[in-house]
C-alpha positions in Angstrom: 155.2 73.1 75.5 152.4 75.3 74.1 152.3 77.1 71.1 149.3 79.3 71.4 145.9 78.8 73.6 142.5 80.0 72.7 140.3 79.9 75.8 136.3 80.4 74.9 134.6 79.9 78.3 131.2 79.8 77.7 129.4 81.9 81.1 126.2 80.8 83.0 125.5 84.5 83.1 123.6 85.8 79.2 125.0 89.8 80.2 128.7 90.1 80.9 129.6 93.1 81.8 133.3 94.7 81.2 135.3 92.5 83.4 138.1 94.7 84.9 141.8 94.4 86.0 142.7 94.5 90.0 146.5 96.6 90.2 147.6 95.1 92.9 147.3 91.5 91.5 149.0 92.0 88.5 152.4 91.6 87.4 154.8 90.8 84.8 158.2 89.4 86.1 160.8 87.4 86.4 160.5 83.8 87.5 163.3 80.9 88.1 164.6 81.1 84.4 161.0 82.2 83.2 159.0 85.2 82.8 155.8 84.9 85.0 152.7 87.2 83.6 149.8 87.3 86.3 146.6 89.0 86.1 143.8 89.7 88.4 140.8 90.0 86.9 137.1 90.9 88.3 135.9 87.7 86.8 136.5 85.1 84.3 136.4 86.2 80.4 137.5 84.2 77.4 141.8 85.4 75.7 143.9 83.6 73.7 147.6 83.5 74.2 150.4 83.0 71.4 153.9 84.6 70.6 154.9 86.5 67.7 158.3 86.5 66.1 160.8 89.2 64.3 160.7 91.2 66.4 159.9 88.5 70.0 156.4 89.0 71.7 153.6 87.8 74.1 150.5 88.8 73.0 146.9 88.0 75.3 143.7 89.1 73.3 141.0 89.4 76.1 137.3 90.1 75.5 135.2 92.6 77.4 138.1 93.6 78.9 139.1 96.9 80.7 142.6 97.9 81.3 141.7 101.5 83.0 143.7 101.9 86.3 146.5 99.9 85.2 150.2 100.7 84.7 152.6 99.1 82.4 155.5 100.8 84.0 154.5 99.3 87.9 153.7 96.1 86.7 156.6 94.8 84.9 159.8 94.3 86.4 162.8 92.1 85.4 165.2 91.8 82.7 163.0 89.1 81.1 160.3 91.5 79.1 161.2 94.7 78.0 158.4 96.3 77.9 154.4 96.5 78.4 151.5 97.7 76.7 147.7 97.2 76.2 144.8 99.0 74.7 141.5 98.2 73.1 142.1 96.3 69.7 138.1 96.1 68.3 135.1 96.3 69.4 134.7 93.8 72.0 138.7 93.0 72.4 141.7 94.6 73.9 145.1 93.2 73.7 148.3 93.6 76.1 151.8 92.9 74.1 154.8 91.9 76.4 158.4 92.6 74.2 160.6 89.7 75.2 164.1 90.6 75.8 165.2 86.7 74.8 163.5 83.9 73.4 160.7 82.8 75.8 158.0 80.2 74.5 154.6 79.9 76.4 154.5 76.6 78.3 152.0 77.1 80.8 148.7 79.3 80.5 145.5 79.3 82.4 142.7 81.1 84.0 140.5 80.0 87.3 138.1 81.2 88.7 139.0 83.1 92.6 137.5 84.4 95.9 138.0 87.8 94.3 137.5 86.8 90.9 139.7 84.7 88.3 143.6 84.8 87.8 145.3 84.3 84.5 148.9 82.7 85.0 151.0 82.8 81.7 154.2 81.5 82.4 156.8 81.6 79.5 160.3 79.4 79.6 163.7 80.0 77.8 164.2 78.3 74.4 166.2 78.6 71.8 166.1 81.2 68.6 164.8 78.5 66.4 162.5 76.9 69.3 160.7 79.9 69.8 160.3 80.6 65.8 158.8 77.2 65.0 156.3 78.2 67.7 155.5 81.7 66.9 152.8 82.6 64.6 149.1 83.6 65.6 146.3 80.7 65.9 144.0 80.4 62.8 140.9 81.9 63.0 139.0 83.0 60.2 136.3 85.3 62.3 138.7 87.1 63.4 140.2 88.8 60.0 136.9 89.0 59.1 136.0 91.9 61.9 138.8 93.7 60.2 137.3 94.0 57.0 134.0 95.8 55.8 131.0 93.9 55.5 130.6 92.5 52.0 127.0 93.3 51.0 127.8 97.1 52.0 131.1 97.4 50.1 129.6 96.0 46.7 126.4 98.2 47.2 129.4 100.8 47.3 131.7 99.8 45.2 128.9 99.8 42.7 126.8 103.3 43.7 128.7 104.7 40.4 129.7 107.4 43.3 133.5 108.4 43.6 134.5 106.6 46.6 136.9 108.3 48.9 138.4 106.3 51.7 139.8 108.1 54.1 142.0 107.1 56.9 142.3 107.7 60.6 145.7 107.1 61.3 146.7 104.6 64.7 143.9 103.8 67.0 143.2 101.2 69.9 146.3 100.2 71.3 148.0 102.4 68.8 147.3 105.6 70.0 150.1 107.2 68.1 151.5 110.4 69.1 150.1 112.1 72.8 150.9 116.1 73.4 149.2 118.0 75.2 146.7 116.0 76.4 145.6 115.2 72.8 145.9 111.8 71.2 146.4 111.7 67.7 144.4 108.5 67.0 141.5 110.7 68.6 142.2 113.5 66.8 142.6 112.4 63.6 139.1 110.5 64.2 137.3 113.3 64.7 138.8 115.2 61.8 138.0 112.0 59.4 134.7 112.2 60.3 134.4 116.1 59.8 135.9 115.3 56.0 133.9 112.9 55.4 130.3 114.7 56.1 131.8 117.3 53.6 132.1 114.6 51.0 129.3 113.1 51.2 127.4 116.3 50.9 128.6 116.9 47.3 126.8 115.4 44.9 128.4 112.6 43.4 131.2 111.6 46.3 131.1 108.7 48.9 133.6 108.5 51.9 134.6 106.0 53.9 136.5 105.2 57.4 138.9 102.8 57.2 138.6 102.8 61.3 135.5 103.8 63.5 135.7 104.7 66.7 138.6 103.7 69.2 139.9 100.4 67.2 143.1 98.8 66.1 143.2 98.3 62.5 146.2 96.6 60.9 147.7 98.7 58.1 147.2 96.0 55.2 143.7 95.7 56.6 143.1 99.5 55.9 144.2 99.0 52.3 141.8 95.6 52.1 139.1 98.0 53.2 139.8 100.1 50.4 139.6 97.4 48.0 136.6 96.4 48.8 134.6 99.5 48.5 136.2 100.3 44.7 138.2 103.1 46.3 138.8 105.8 43.5 141.2 107.6 46.2 143.1 106.8 49.2 143.5 109.6 51.8 145.5 108.7 55.1 145.2 111.2 57.9 148.2 112.5 60.6 149.7 114.6 63.0 152.8 113.8 64.0 155.2 114.8 67.6 158.9 115.3 67.0 161.4 115.8 70.3 161.9 119.3 69.3 158.6 122.1 68.6 160.5 123.8 65.5 158.6 121.5 63.0 155.4 122.9 61.8 152.3 123.3 59.4 151.3 120.9 57.1 152.8 118.6 54.5 150.7 116.4 51.6 153.2 112.6 51.1 153.0 110.4 48.0 154.5 107.0 47.8 158.4 107.2 47.5 160.1 104.4 45.8 164.1 104.7 48.1 164.1 105.6 50.9 163.4 109.3 51.0 165.3 111.8 53.3 166.1 111.2 56.8 163.3 113.1 58.1 160.7 111.3 55.7 162.1 107.8 57.0 161.7 108.7 60.9 158.1 110.2 60.2 157.4 106.9 58.6 159.1 104.9 61.2 157.0 106.0 63.7 153.7 105.7 62.0 154.6 102.1 60.8 155.6 101.0 64.2 151.4 101.1 65.0 151.5 97.4 63.3 154.3 95.8 65.4 153.2 97.5 68.6 149.8 96.1 68.6 151.4 92.8 68.5 150.2 92.6 64.2 152.3 89.7 62.8 154.9 90.8 61.1 156.3 88.1 58.8 152.8 87.5 57.3 152.2 90.8 55.9 155.8 91.1 54.9 154.7 89.3 51.4 151.5 91.6 50.5 153.6 95.2 51.2 156.1 93.3 48.9 153.6 92.6 46.1 151.8 95.3 46.1 155.2 97.4 45.6 155.7 95.7 42.9 152.4 96.0 41.5 153.1 99.8 41.5 155.8 99.6 39.0 152.9 98.4 36.7 150.3 101.1 37.6 149.1 104.2 36.4 148.0 105.5 39.8 151.0 106.9 41.1 150.8 110.0 38.8 147.0 110.2 39.1 148.6 110.4 43.1 150.8 113.2 42.6 149.2 115.3 41.0 146.2 115.1 43.4 148.9 115.7 46.5 150.3 119.1 44.1 146.8 120.4 43.7 145.7 119.8 47.6 148.4 121.5 48.5 147.7 124.4 46.8 144.1 124.4 47.6 145.2 124.3 51.1 147.8 127.0 50.6 144.5 129.0 49.6 142.4 128.3 52.2 145.0 129.6 54.9 146.1 125.8 56.2 149.6 126.5 58.0 151.5 124.8 55.6 155.4 123.2 56.1 158.4 125.1 54.7 158.5 121.9 52.6 155.0 120.6 52.0 155.3 118.5 49.3 156.8 115.2 50.3 157.3 111.2 49.6 157.9 108.2 51.5 157.4 104.2 52.1 154.2 104.4 53.9 152.6 101.2 53.8 149.7 103.1 53.2 150.8 104.2 50.3 151.8 101.3 48.4 148.5 100.0 47.0 148.4 100.1 42.8 145.0 100.1 42.2 144.1 103.7 43.4 146.3 106.6 43.9 146.9 107.8 47.5 148.3 110.5 49.7 149.4 110.5 53.0 148.3 114.3 54.7 150.6 115.2 57.9 148.0 117.5 59.2 150.1 119.2 61.5 152.6 118.6 64.5 151.5 117.9 67.7 155.1 118.8 68.9 154.2 122.2 68.4 151.8 124.4 70.0 150.8 126.7 67.7 149.5 123.2 65.4 148.1 121.2 68.3 145.9 124.6 69.0 144.9 125.0 65.3 144.0 121.1 65.2 141.9 121.6 68.3 140.1 123.7 66.8 136.9 123.1 64.4 137.8 125.9 62.1 141.3 124.4 61.9 140.4 121.3 60.9 137.8 122.8 58.3 140.5 124.3 56.4 141.6 121.6 55.9 138.8 119.9 54.5 137.4 122.5 52.4 140.7 122.4 50.7 140.3 117.8 50.4 136.9 118.2 49.1 137.5 120.9 46.4 140.6 118.7 45.1 138.6 115.7 45.1 136.1 116.9 42.8 138.8 118.4 40.8 140.3 114.4 40.3 136.3 113.2 40.0 135.6 115.1 37.2 
């Protein structure tokens, strides 16, 4: 029985090119009372494998591996794996997540050199729920967690600068692409929008912008708040652009934290934005306590009213700038990124990628600039 496997393999070559996967040598399939994951790689690379509970998942991390050309649907067969997904995790690392339809624990894992490069084999065998829970959990790795935070020296300099610090959070990223409509990925578009907004914030005297995510990398929701605390955030702004099954929904809206569940539509949007941690293989059991603690702190904080005042003013500024607004531009929801007690926070739905007109507006620099100008104007009011 293997609880987790961490294989950091020393290679003879000092420089290592990006490792690729051969789709013809890749499969996630049922065996005889087992689930077998087989991946044919171009060469040996460091990796680690473990399982997580609630929901049950197999997580495999790889160094310097590209999943280009691989189809999740094509490699999965059988019933024990209900879904497979993969993508970039953080610089230099990528991740595969296999949703498990039943309790299965790792009994065999190994990567060996072959005539065609290298072969990775992971075998999971049937177990009961108690055995699965006992063996689930990510391996301890302080260096891994540290990569999700800000450089402490730089963070301290920002926190002590005397500037009004605005943390801009581009939603999703890496293995969690968010909505995908009309050839536009939410994660990519929100990163562009965040970078453009940061330039306008930094061009304003007394304001300082910090991005919670740089590049196409995955950052857990709790880590985004940790970064904001490290740099002494005065305001936290999360950027999103959702997609719905129908295209009637349109226009921008601004969310603040709701202390109840909110309306049905709001709950559905929260579920879509929050599922990224689950899809990316975050240990949700460990994250639950952090979110709950922040929610309790919120009751004692003064930042909630500040966030609501900022959101109200922002809706007015966006309207004056000619931003296409939702019929209900001020909303509330229980988003994890809004739960911090030590700084005001808002989540901006810049529009709906499922709506063709919204999509065209957000794809244009001027469409995004209108929103950015409204945000900077409102930040200036809060910073006075």
